[in-house]
Structures are given as structure tokens and as C-alpha cells.
C-alpha positions in Angstrom: 232.6 -27.1 308.5 235.1 -29.9 309.4 233.7 -33.0 311.3 234.6 -33.1 315.0 237.0 -35.8 316.4 235.0 -38.7 317.9 236.3 -39.5 321.2 236.0 -42.9 322.9 232.9 -42.1 325.1 231.1 -40.1 322.6 229.6 -43.3 321.4 226.8 -44.6 323.6 227.7 -48.1 322.7 231.2 -47.7 324.4 229.6 -46.2 327.7 227.3 -49.2 327.7 230.1 -51.6 327.4 232.0 -49.8 330.3 228.9 -50.1 332.3 228.5 -53.7 331.7 232.1 -54.4 332.5 231.7 -52.5 335.8 228.5 -54.5 336.6 230.3 -57.7 335.9 233.2 -56.9 338.2 231.0 -56.0 341.0 229.1 -59.3 340.5 232.4 -61.3 340.6 233.5 -59.5 343.6 230.3 -60.1 345.3 230.4 -63.8 344.6 234.0 -64.0 345.7 233.3 -62.5 348.9 231.3 -65.9 349.9 234.1 -68.0 348.6 237.4 -66.4 349.7 238.4 -66.8 353.4 239.3 -63.4 355.0 241.5 -63.0 357.9 239.4 -60.8 360.0 240.9 -58.4 362.5 237.7 -57.0 363.9 234.6 -58.9 364.4 232.4 -56.4 362.4 234.5 -57.1 359.3 232.6 -60.3 359.0 229.3 -58.6 358.5 227.8 -58.9 355.0 228.5 -55.9 353.0 230.7 -54.2 355.6 233.3 -53.0 353.1 230.6 -51.7 350.9 229.0 -49.7 353.6 232.4 -48.6 355.0 233.5 -47.3 351.6 230.1 -45.5 351.0 230.2 -43.8 354.2 233.8 -42.9 353.9 233.0 -41.2 350.5 230.0 -39.3 352.0 232.2 -38.2 354.7 235.0 -37.1 352.3 232.5 -35.0 350.3 231.0 -33.4 353.4 234.4 -32.4 354.8 235.2 -30.9 351.2 232.1 -28.9 351.3 233.1 -27.7 354.8 236.5 -26.7 353.8 235.3 -24.8 350.8 233.7 -22.5 353.2 237.1 -21.0 354.2 239.4 -22.0 351.3 237.2 -20.7 348.4 238.1 -17.4 346.7 236.1 -15.2 344.6 236.2 -15.8 340.9 238.5 -12.9 340.0 241.1 -13.7 342.8 244.0 -14.4 340.5 242.9 -11.6 337.9 243.5 -8.7 340.4 246.6 -6.5 339.9 246.8 -4.9 343.3 250.7 -4.4 343.2 253.0 -3.3 340.4 255.5 -6.3 339.9 258.3 -3.7 340.1 257.1 -2.7 343.6 257.5 -6.3 344.8 260.9 -7.1 346.1 263.1 -8.6 343.3 260.3 -7.8 340.7 262.5 -6.2 338.1 264.5 -9.4 337.3 261.5 -11.7 337.1 260.9 -12.9 333.6 264.1 -11.7 332.2 
């Protein structure tokens, strides 16, 4: 049996490196939040962690809206496998694919 190709994130060491990089970036951005002066438009933007909370709440709302939309957009698994009409019965179906 041939050996499978090893992908980048198959190695747990590489996954750990990506996580360390993410933690480092989050730490740097957290520290810079105290150093960099922001030009605030609304007073609540000055609250500590406002953008983190805003991003988290926005993500949760996005997921909830997607779950709600799924109720009326979702089709059964065999939706595209059905052959209800003969392709020749459809207007112009005779020349399709030729």
C-alpha cells in the first residue's frame, strides 16, 4: 500500500505553531489597544473590549440568522437527483449538450 501524502496540518506540531501565532497576534493587538489612540465616533467605542464583544455578538447573530434561513432554504438530500421531467420535454432541451 502506498503511503499517503502528508499535508501541512496533518502534523500536530504545525497545528500548535499556528495556534501559538494566533495567540501572539491576539496578545499584540490587545496591548496595542492601550497604546494606539483611536478616533472614536460613538462613546461606547471607548469601552474596554468593545470590538471583541461586538465581533462575538455579530458572529452569533450571523449563525442564528443562518440557522433560521435554513428552515426555508433547505431541500431534501435527493433534490438534485430527481428526474421529474424528460430533458426533451423541456423547451429547447433537444439541443442542450450538442
